[in-house]
C-alpha positions, 0 to 999 in steps of 0.5 A: 745342927744341935748347938749343944754339940759345940757350934761356934760362929766365926766372923770376919767383916770388911768395912769401907776404908781409904788409903789415908784419912777418910773423906770429910764426914765419912766413917768406916762402915761394915760392908761385908759380914763373913760367917762360918759355922764350926762344929767343935765336936765333929771338927768340921766347918758346917756352914759358910755365909756371906752378908753384904751390907749397904753403907749409909755414911761412906762409900767404897773407895778405889783402895777398898775395892782393890783390897777387898774386891768389893765394889760400890754397886755390889754393896748397894745391893746389900742389906741395911746394917740394922737388917743385917744384924737382925739376920745374924740373930734370926738365922745364925743364932748370934745372940746365943752361940759363942763366936770368934774373930781374928783379933778384936777389930770385928767386935769393936767395929760392931760395937761402934756401929751399933752405938752410932746407929742405935742398932741392937748388938747382935752377939752374945757375951761369949767371944774369943779372940782367935789371934790371941789364942793362936799366939799363946798356943804356938808360943809366939812373941808377936800376934800374926796376921791370919795369912801368916797364921795359916802358914805357921799351922801348915794350912792353905789360904783358901779364896781371897784374903780380905774378903770376909766370907773367905777370911771367916772360912780360913779363920775357922780352919785355924779355930778347928786346928786349935781345938784339935790340939786342945788349945781352944777355950770352951768360951769365956765372957767378954773381958775374960782371958780368952776374949782379951784383945 
């Protein structure tokens, strides 16, 4: 695959969460990174990846398992956060390839967790908020969630919602739909208009 042909990483993360406030001392941490590679030139999803991440300062609540399907035992088999970030850079060219997420939650979660753990941020500056682009392209007044956006675009929701691997796959379909109608930006640095959250 040639990165000159318009390859993008579409990323969706799941993190530890609770029904209400987190337990004392616990913080929300990434437990799954879903990544789908899209080729804007061919209009296809060309890679589907899942990285489980072992949390260090929190645990998977029953609420979190109900929402994501992820269990503590499952994420205990995952990589440490720093190792997961290195894998993104080494295997998925995350520092060089432009990337997109649905909203800015995923980007902010990486920023916070990298700062808190003194881990090198694995992504480059070319990030696009796919939710903002979709909202503008469809002339909507409010930014829809991913599942609603799929309905608006006439696309099926494939897999399980709130599973990072499946959500990244579905967001990638939305990105390709936007690209096909000429609404997807070529890429702008964080802080540029397409990346605004």
